[in-house]
N, C-alpha and C positions, 0 to 999 in steps of 0.2 A: 504494499500500500504506499502511495506517495506521501512523503513527509514534507513539512514546511521548512522554510529558510530561517525561521525565527532564531535569533541569536548567532547565526553564522555569518562569517565574513571571509570571502576568498582572499587569501594573502598573495597568491602567485598564480599565473597561468602555468601550464605544465612545463614548458621548456624554460621558464624563468627560474626554475629550481636547478641548482648546480652543486658541485662539490663544495662551493663556498658556504653552503647552507647546512653542511653535515653537522648533526647534533641539534639543529633547530627544529622546532615544531611549526609545521605549515598546514594550511588548509587549501586544498585544490578541488576543482569542480570540473565536470565534463561528462563525456559519454563513454561507456564501456565499449572498447574496441574488441577485446578478446579476454576470455577467462580460462585459466588453467587450474584445475583442482587436483592437488597432489595428496589429498587426504588430510594430512596434518597442516598443510600450508595451501593457501589459495593465492594465485597470482592474477592480477588484473592489469591490463594495458589500458590506461585512461587517456582519452583523446579530447583535446580542445583545438581551437583554430591555430594554436602555436605548435602543436605536435603531440608526441606521445610521452607518457611517463609511467613507469612500472610501480604498482602498489603491491605490497605483500601483507597478507592477513594471516596472523597466528593467533589461535584461541587464547594463548597466554597473555597476549597484548590487548586484545579487543573483547575478550570474554566470550562465553558460549552463545549468548544472544546475538552479539555483533558478528561472530563467526558464522552462525547460521544464516544471518541476513546476507553476508557475503556469498554464501553458497547459492542464494536465490538469484544472484545477478546474471543478467543475460545481455547479449549484444544490444547496444543502443539505449540501455538503461541510463538515465541521468543521475549522477551521484555526487555527493560531497564527502570528502574523506580528510580527516585530520590525523597527522602522525608525525613521526620523527624522520628526518632525512638521514640516510645511512649510505655508506659505500655499498655498491651492489655485491650481494653475497655470492652470486653465481658468476658466470662468464660475463665479461664486459661486452656490450653490443656497440660496436664502433659505428654502426649505421644510424644510431640515434644520437641526438644532441644530449639526451639524458641517459645514455647507455651505460654510464659508470655509477649511477646512483639509483636508489629506490626509496619509496616511503613505506615505513613500517606503521601501518594504520592502527590508531587507537580508538577512533570514532568514525562511524559510517552512517550516512543518511541517504536513503533512496528518494530522490526528489521527483522522479517520474519514471514510470515503467514504459516498456515499448513492446509492440508486436514484433514478430520476426520480420525484418525488412525483406522486401521482394528481391533485393540484390545486395551483395556485399558492399560495405562502405570502404572502398579502397582506391588507391591511385591507379591510373591507367586501366580503368574498368573495362572488362570485355563484354559487359552487359549491353544489349542493343540500345541505341540511343533513344528510340521511341519509348521504351520502358523507363529509362532514366529521366526523360523529360516529363513523363506523366507523374513521376514522383520527384519532381525537381527539388523539393524541399529536403529530400534525403540525398539526392545527387550533390547538392550544395555542400554537404558535409565532407565530401571527398577531398583529401589534402591537395590534389592538383588543381581542382576548381577553386578552392579557397586561396591557394597561392596566386592564381591568376587574378582573382578579384582584389586581393590585397595589393598586387602589383599595380593594378588599374587605379586603386585609391591613391597609391603613392605617386604615380605619374601625375595625377590630377593635382595633388598637393604641391609637387615640385614645380609643375607648370605655373600654378597660381603664384607661388613665391617668386619665381623667375620673372614673370610678367609684371608683378607688382614692383619689383626692383627696377624694371625697365620703364616705369612710368605709365603702365597700362591701368585703367580703371575697369573693374568688373561690373558690368551693367547688364541687367536682364532685359530681354526683349519679349514681345507678346507671343503666346502660344495660339491664340485665336486670331488669324490674320485674313487677308484678302487673297482669293485664288488668282493666280497669274497663269497666262497661257503657255509660257516658255518653260522648258525643263521637263522633269519627270511628272508623273500623274500625282495630283494632290489627294490627300485624305480630306474629305469634306465633312463638316459638322453642321447639321441643320439648326436654324435659329428658331426658337419658340416665339420670341418677341417680334421677329420680323419674318412672318410666314413666307415661304417660297425663296428665302435668301439663305446663303450658307457662308460659314467661315471655312477657311482652309487651315489645317495644321501646317506649321512651317516646314518647308523643305530645307531651309537654312535661314539664318537671320539676315540675309544679304541686304535687303532694302532698309531694314531698320538700322543696321550698323553704318550704312552710308548716311542715313539721316543723323545719326549720332555725330558723324564727322561734320555735317552741316551745323549741328548744334554746338560745335566747338570743343568737343571732349578729347580731341587730338589722338588719343590711343585707347582703344576699347578692347576688352577681352571677355570671353564668356565660355563656360562649359555648357553647351546648349543641347537640348533634346530636339531632334529633328525627325521628320516623317516623310517617307516616299512610298507611294503605292506602285511598286515595281516588282518584277519577278526576283525571287531570292536566289542566292548562290552562297558558296562557302564563305565569302567575305562580305556579304550584304544582308541586312535585316530591314524590315519595314519601319522600325523605329530604332534610332541609333543616336550616338552622342558625338558632337563636334567640339573640338577646341578651336574656337573662332576668334579672329582678331581683325582689327582694322586700324590703319595708321594714317595720319594726315601729314602733308608736306613731305612726301617721300616718293621715291621711284623704285624700280625693280631691285636695285642693289641694296637699298635700305631694308626692304622686307626680307630678302634672302639672308642678309647679315644677321638680323635678330633671330631668325628661325634656325640658322645653322648653329648659333650659340645655344639656343634652347635645346636642340637635338643633342648637342654635345653634352649638356648637363644631364639630360634624361638618360642617355645611354651609358654615361659614366656611372651615374648613381644606381641605376637599375640593373644594368647588365655588366658593369665593369669594363666597358668597351670604350676605347678612345676613338672618337669619330675624327678622322683626318679632315681638317678644314684648310682651304675652302673645299666644299663638295663639288665634284665634277659637274659641269653643265653641258648639256647636249641639245642642239636644236631638234625640233620635232621631225623635220625632214631627214635628218641624219639618223635619228632613232628608228624611223620607219624603214629606211633603206638598209640599215645594218642588222636590225633585229625584228622588223616586221611588227613593231609594237611601239605605242607611245608610253609604255611602262616596262621598259626592258629589264630583264634579269641579267645583271652583269657578273653573277657568280661563276659563269662559265662563258666560253667563247662561242664557237659554232655560229659565226656570223653569216648572214645571207650574202650571196654573191650574185651580181647582176651579170648574166652571160648573154644578154640580148645581142651584142655586137658579134659575139663568137658564132652564134647560131643563125644569124639573119639570112644567110644564103644556103642553109642546109636544106635537105629534102624532107624534113619532118614537118608535115602540115600543121600539127598541133602547135609547134613553136612559131613557125612563120605566120600562121593564121592569127595568133595572138598579137604578133608584132604589127601586122597589117591593120589590126583593129585599134592600134594605139596603146597596146598593153606592153608587157615585158616578160622575159623569161629569166627566172632567178632560181638559185639552188642552195642547198645545204650539204655540207660534208659531215656525215656521221662517222667520225674517226673510229676505226676498229670494228665496224659493223658489216664489213664486206661479205661475211659468210652468214648473214642473217637469213634464216629459212624463208622460202617464198611465202609460206603461210603468214609469217609476221610482216613481210613487206606488203602483202595484200591487206592486212589489218591497218597498216599505215595509210594505204590508199583509201580505205573506207573512212579512216579518221579524217583525212584531208577533204574527202567529199562532204563531210559534216560541217566543214567550214567554207563551203562554196566552190571547192575545186571540182572540175569535171573528171579529173584523174591526177595521177602522179607518175611522172617518168623517173626511171632510175638507171644508174650504172653501178654494178657491184664489182669491185676490183678485188679478186681473190688474193690471198697471201703470195701465191706464185706469180702474180702479175696478170693472169688471164682475166678477161673482162666479160661480164654477162650484163646485157642491157636490154631494156624493153623497147629501145628505138634504134639500136645500132645499125640495123639494115637500111635505115633511111639516111645514113651519113657515110661519108667517105672515112677511111682510116685516119686521114690527116685531120678532118674535122672533129672526129671523136677524140683523138689525142689532144687537140687544141682545147677542147672543152674540159677534158680531165685535167690538163695543166692549169687552166684558168681556175679550176676548183681546188687546186693544190691536192689532187687525188693521188694517194699513195697505195701500195699494196695493202689490202686489208680494209680499205675504206668503202663506205656506201654513199653514193651521191644521189640526191633526190631533187627533182626539178618540178616547178609549177609554172604554168604559162597561162596568162589571162590578163584582165585589167589589173592595174596596179593595186587597187583596193582589195581585190580578191587574193592576189598573189601574196600581199603582205599579211593578210588575215590568215591564210593557209600556212605559210612558212613560219610566221610568228608563233602560231599555235603548235605546229609540228616541231619546232625547235624546243619548246617546253616539254612536249611529249617524249621526244628523244632523250632529253636530259633525264627524265624520270627513268626511262628504260635503261639508260647507260649508267645510272647511279651517280649522276653529277651533282645531285642536290641533297646528298645525305646529311650534310652539316647544316642544320637549320639555325645555328647560332653564329653563322657568318653574315655580316651585315654590309651590303653594298648599296650605297646611296647614289642617286644621280638626280639633278635638276633637269627636267625637260622644259625647254623654253621655245618661244617663237611658234606657238601653235597657229594653225589657220584660224582666222577670226570667225569665219563662216564655213558651213558645209551644206552642200545642196541636199535637200530631202526629196526623194522621188515620190514619197508618199504624199507630202504636202505641196509638192510642185513649187517650191520656193527655197531660198536660203534660210537656214536657221543658225542661231548662235552656237558655236561649239561649247562655249562656257555659259555665258548669259549676255543679255543685250547691253549690259553696262560696262563691258570690257573694252579697254582703250586699244585702238589699232596702233600699230607701230607707226610713228610719225612719217617715216620714209615711204610707207605704203598707202598713205591717206589718199593720194591722187588717183588710186586705182579702185576706191570703194564703189564708185558708180560704174566704171568701165570694166573692171575685172575683179569682182568681189571675191572670187575663190582664191585669188593670189594674195590677198591681204593677210598679213600676219598680225597676231594679237600680242599685246604686252601681258601675256599670261605665262604662268609657270606652275608646274606640278613637281612635288617632291616625291620620288619613287624609291622604294626600298625592296630589294629582292623580287622585283617583278610585280610589286603591288604599289598602286598609287596610295600614299598615306595622307597626302594633303595637296591642295591646289588653291591657286588664287590668281589675282591679276591686278594690274593698275586699272582704276576705274575712269570712265569718261566723266570729266567735270565741266566740259564746255558744251553749252546748250546746242551750238550749231553742229558739233560732231555727233551729239546724241540724236539729233533730228535726222542726220544723214544715216546713222546706224539704223534707226527705225525704218527709214525708207528702204534701206538695203534688205531689211527683213520682211518687207512687204506690208508694213503697217502704214495706215494713213495717220495724219496728225490726230484725228478724232479717236481712232483706235488706241493710239499710244497714250492719249490723255485719259481715256476711259479706264485703261488698265494701270497706268503708272502716274496718273495726274498728280498725286500727293508728292511723289518724288520730284517730278519735273517742276512742280510749283516751288518746292523747296530750293531747287537749283537756281531759281531766279534771285535768291537773296544772299548771294556770296558763298560759294562752295569751295573749300580748299581742295587742292590736288590730293588724292588719297588712294590707297591701295590696301589690299588685305590678303588673308590666307586662312584656310580652315583645315584642320586635320580630322580624319575619322579616328576618334580616340580608341574605339573598339578594335579597329583594324590595326592600329599602331601597336596596342597591347598584345594582340594576337601574334604579331611578328616578334615582339620583344620576349614573349614567353615560349615561343616555339609551338604554340597551339596550331592544330590542323584546321580548326574551323572557328569562325567568329562566335559561334554559340558557346564555346568554351570560355569566353571572357565576358559573357553577359549573364547577369543573375537569372533572369527569366526570359529566355529567348523564344522566338517563334520558329516553326518548322517551315518546310518548303512552300506549303500552301498558305503561309502567313497566319496560321492558327497556333493557339497555345494548347498543348496537350494536357497541361495540368488544370487550367481553369476552363477549358473547352470554349475559349473565345475565338472568333466571334460567335454569337449566338442570337437567337430570337429575342425580341423585347415584348413587353406587355402592349396589348392593343391600345391601352390608355395613353402610353407614351407616344405612340404613333399618332393618335388623335390630336394630342397637344401640339405636335409638330406639323400637323396638316399633311402627313405622308400617307400615301396609299401604295401598297405593294402590288406589283404586277404579278399575275399568276404565272407559275412555271410553264414552260413551253408545252409539256404534255397535257396540262390542264386546259390550256387554250385550244389545243387540238380537239379536246372533248367538248368544246363549245361552252365551257364554264366562264363566267364573268370574273375579272380580277377582283381580288379582295379589296374592299373599300376600308379606308381608315380615316 
């Protein structure tokens, strides 16, 4: 039966007890991790968020009633134990911080009993994630999850302290905002007071932090909750946390400088890693050409090679056809994979097709120098050797080629490069950190779906001054004063210099296909503010969850979020989202459309 805390006071967490306390009486509290009953002695491994501590129960010390109570203990019971700290009587456990001591218990209280957990509470659990997330409150007791969340807390504290010392003010921005048409899909919140109108949950504090610069706050910082209604993946959740900042009277170098120093502090304090400053910078066009990605993983080589000139006169129609359509032919050299079985090569072809390729051409160079190729019969020996030489092909290598429009080629080879790195074991060390700034992004990209240009970042990103004269005549060639910070192939943060001149902002809206009326309908409050003296400003935001995922070596962003969603954006523990009472819908003036199968039966939609 559970007992009360009356009169008890915890003196130490488990791993706060050490050899320095030998001979002292302490009181510790936590969960029973394991019980070992040896008859005359009972050993308990006690767990709290700090770690494990061994308790020893001897009837001579605790009495028959207390000893009997210790015999009742089961996994996940919550207990309080008072006793003397002693040097461990048995073998020292060097794997535990408290492995050389134990507590000889003189008093025990059972504070809470527990059912048998549906899975073991242990690090690196092999339990299926669906079960763990259903019982997330138990999963959160696992030492590795607790470590991740404690790291996240520490990162936030370090960042706050650093930013405060750099003159940033922490200011909160609204959670109920106005929906905007650019960017990801909003989560909408219906208004009871304004029937038929909706708030949007913020995708970021972007507009408000720019208004704070208009308000004269000079340097703003916030650890902000953000929401995006988009498909989930390993490093993305529908609700997430940003470390957000904005600075006045700055340009690109100023923003990069303060953020490089912030990263240096975080990685030194959390990971014990010295970040070499300045961090490498790479223009977007170079990143795409070399790695097929605007977030390249620099922990390994295997760079993409453009062989368009080498194959332009060959007889292979796949290559020449792509070039005639304005595309390119590019390849990867998978070193040492020349004897990869055909079945695995076919799997790579299927993988490439999943990223838009029509196929994948290859040359396998066996260790004895013989060549096997999917297209050699269409080329002369001289052309084939020239291609191998251009790819630095050596005996034992596998050369893989994609031919199509550049966008597809980059997407295919950039993804294939990462897949090959996994196959070849090039990414085993998840505690190696390779940073790179990606700069000079295209300002705009053409959307076939919307039949217009859309902003690659957002409509308030400043074009590079030297490209401004092309904004109307060749908008696709205009580069942005935007920058992303990339770590190990993941974008951990991004930002830009903002437009602060009204004439450039109007030109930007025109390039996006907005009329003046449309621009003011969506962003009038910002445009009006910009008429009253706006300073040059720029900013950046980190995905805090994604950053901590990389710092801790976690495989999935869910491992660093206390209560995450699964792939369909639902919560297995609370079963959200779920239906609501008819009364709530009535208050909001919302009527639910009938499911498609009900409409097919001629039923009317439910009225609310």
